[in-house]
N, C-alpha and C positions, 0 to 999 in steps of 0.2 A: 504494500500500500504506500501512499505518498509519504514524504518525509515531513518532519515537524516544521521545517521552514516553509512548507507549502500550506500549512494549516492555519486555522483561525486562532489557535491557542497563543496566549501571551505569557503564561506561567507554566513552568514544568516543576512538578513535585517529584523528586527523584529519590528512589530507594537506595540503600547503601549495599548491603550484603547480597551478592549474587547479581548485582546490577553494575555497580562501580567497583566494588571489592570482589576479587575472586575468592569467595568464601570457602569453596571446596579446597583450594590449595592452602589458604590460610589455616583452616581447621586441620588439614592433613599434617602440616608442619608442626602445629601446636600439639596435636595428639602424639606425633612421633616423639616430641620432647617429653611429654607426660609419661608415655609408656616407658621410655628409657629411664626416667627418674624414679618412678613409683611402682611399676608393675613387673612381675616376673613371668606372666603368661606370654605365650607367643603373640606376635603383633597382630596376626590375622584374627585370632580369637579375641584379643583386646578390642580391636576395632568393631568386631561383630557385637560384642557386649555393649560397647558404648552406644552404637547406633540403635540397638534394640531398646536401650534405656532412654536415650535422648529424644528420638523422634516422637514417640507417644506423649512424652511430657510437653513438647512444644505444641502438639495438637490440643492437649488439655489446657495449656496456657491460652491459646487463641480462643478457646471456648469458655474462658473465665472459670475454669474448674480448679486451677491452681494459680498461685502468684509466681512472679519471676524469682523471688527469693527462694521459694520452695523448689522451683525447677533447678536452679543452679546448684543446690545441695543434693537434691534427691537423685539426680542422674548419677552422681558419684557414689551415693550411699547404696544404690542398687548394685554397684560393682564392688561393694565392700571397702571403699576407700574412705580415708579420713577427710573431714571438711577442708583441710588445708590444700587438698588436691584441687578443689574448686577454684580457689584463689590462684593457684599456680597455673591452671589451665587458662583462666581469664587473662593473666599477665602474658602468657605465651601467645594468645590470640593477638594481643596488641603488638607484641614484638615481631610476629611473623606475618603481619598484614601484607597482602599482595594485591595490587590493583590489576584489573584486566589491562592488557597491553594498549588498548585504544582509549582507555577511560580518561586519562588526563587531557589528551588532545580533544576528545569529544566534549568534555566539560568546558574547556576553554572556548571552543567554537559555540556551544550552546549558550554559554553565559553572555556572549556578545549579542545574541539574538533574542533571548528570552530572560525573564526573571526566574531565577532558580531558588528553590528551597529544598533542603534535604529532609526527608521524612523517614525515619528509621525506627525499628523496634529493637529490642535486645537490651542487654545489661549496659547501663548508661556509661559507666567508667570504661568499659571495653570499647564502646563506640567512640567515646572521646579520645581514647588512646589511638585508635585507628586514624581518626582525623588528624591528630597531632603528628603522627609518624608519617603519614602520606602528604600532609600539607595541602589538602584539597578544600579545606573549609572556606577559603577565600572566594571560591567560585559561587557560594550560596549567600543569598541575602539573609536567610535564617536557617538555623539547624534545629530541627524538632526531633527530639529523642523521646519516644512514646512514654516510657516510665517516668521521665522527668516532669511530664505534664499529667500524670495519673491516667494515661490511656494506653491502649495497645491495638495493634492490628488484629483483625480487620474492622475496628470501630471507625465508622465514618466520621465521628466527631474529631478524630485525629487530623484528618485533612481539613476539616472546617477550622480547626485551631491554626493550622499553617496558613490557610487562606486569610483568616482574620489578621494575622501578623503582616501579611503582604497587602492587606486591604484590597483583595481581589475576589472575584466571583467564581463560583464553581464552573460556570459555562466557559470561562476563560482559561481553565486549567486542564492539564493533562498529567495524570499519574503515570510515571515511568518506573516499572519494576519487573522483576523476574518471576514473581509468584502470583499466579492467578488467584490462589486462595487468600493470601494475606494482602497483597497489593491490589489485585483485581477486586477482591471482596470489599476492601476499604474504599476503593474508588466508587464501586457500585453503590455502597451505602451512603456516600457523600454526594452522589450525583455528579461525579467527575469522570471524564473519559479516561480510559485505561490504555496505555501503550505497553504491550507485553514484550519484554526482552527475552525472547525464546532462544537461548543459545544451544539447546539440545535437540531441537526439532520435535519437542513433545506435542502431543495432541491437546487441543483446547479442553478446558475444564467445563463440563456442562453447567449451564446456568450463570456463567460469568461473562458478561459482555466485553468484547475486546474491540476497541476503536481502531487499533493498528497493531500489527505484529512486526518486530524487527529482529534481526539476527544478533545484534550487539549494540552497545551504546553509540558506536560510531555511525550507525545508520538511522538514529532517531532524527 
């Protein structure tokens, strides 16, 4: 579909992990460090156990069944690890943050044509560490980290909060993110168009309207 430069949108609300930050690589490097420091099981088994614990907890978080504080500790408790492993993992995520290869140039280009706000969920101090290490915060007029404002994806109110900061309307905005569930759901709830950054060629999620699909941030 057409690029953002051809659209009516004036504001881009941009997700962080999986959209700008290569979260899979960032997490992979952080988990490698944690496995080496704290675990004696084989790496493949360690990764299997982590993802088996982590992914259902994120689903529960999105559905308001647990808090972020509970999530960050429970995923490691289910693996028999001490609470200090949670802090070590979060520190490792910040140290190992990796941007997608096109992200910085794409943000520079987009920031010249649109008003940008970063809208991200996740553990606030981890997200702040990623922004500090990558030095991309300057591309955004506002940085909205969901738990800092008492919200979470896919709550539509999160995008309304960002739009209020920008003094912009939902009709003028495009949510740019990699997750149809959290980013697309957030956009739908807020009455904002959704641009799906579909890096893997995944099939659309039923019930989530997509205004535009792109292969990476460079083609927004």
